[in-house]
C-alpha positions, 0 to 999 in steps of 0.5 A: 283229193288223192287222185288229184295229187297223184295226177299232179305228181305224175305230171311234175315227174313227167315234165322234169324227165322230159326236160333232160332228154339227150339229143345230138342237136342239144349236145352239139349246141352245148359243146359249141358254146363251151369254149370257156370250160372245154377240156379235151383228152386225146386217148390211145386205147390201151396205151398209158399215154394220152394228152389232156388239154385243160382250162386253167380252172382245172387243177390237174397233177401230171405225174409223168415225166413229159408233162403231157397230161396237163396242157393248159388251154383257153377260150381261143385255143378251145375255139380252134380245136372245135373248128378243127373237129368241125372241119374234119367232120368229127362232130357228126356223131357223139358217144356216151359211156354206158355201164361196163365200158360200153359206148353208145351213140346219142342218136342210135343204138350204134356202139364202138369198141374201145380197143378197136379205135386208133384215137378217142377224143373225150370232150368234157364240156360242162361243169354241171354233173346233173347234165350230160357233160362229156362225150366220146368221139372215136377215130378208127383210121390211123391216118385220120388220127395222125392228121388230127393230131398234126392239125391240133399241134400248132395251137399249143407249144407242146410239139414233144407231146403231140409227136409222141402221141403220133408215134404211139398210134 
């Protein structure tokens, strides 16, 4: 009886862990269907200025004078952001934060160094804390980072914020 219970317990544990495997395909599918809850952060490493694009469900208090950390978005605007990211081939590789501020690719052991990126896109695409709910996309090229900002800017009425972000890159 004890042996049967042990084997059953082993299979239950194995099955539950096998369901939570993180894959690129699963993550991309979750991101694409998350336009209702998607929150996007455009971060310049080591600079105290970033742009946070949040859905109306998120209550974010922006303490900066410019009010650039709390730009409101909706499902349509989030869809446009995702289209731009896909068009610019930025949804090809996702990184997750490991311990000690290490960022590792979902598909491989490839890592990126936070300080070497020109711009980092942080996508929060789920409210479920039990699942993977955010990924990072580093942009290492200054020109590519500025072009992305230029593409996203027309979606929102925050020209000041996006121009300031481009200058700080």
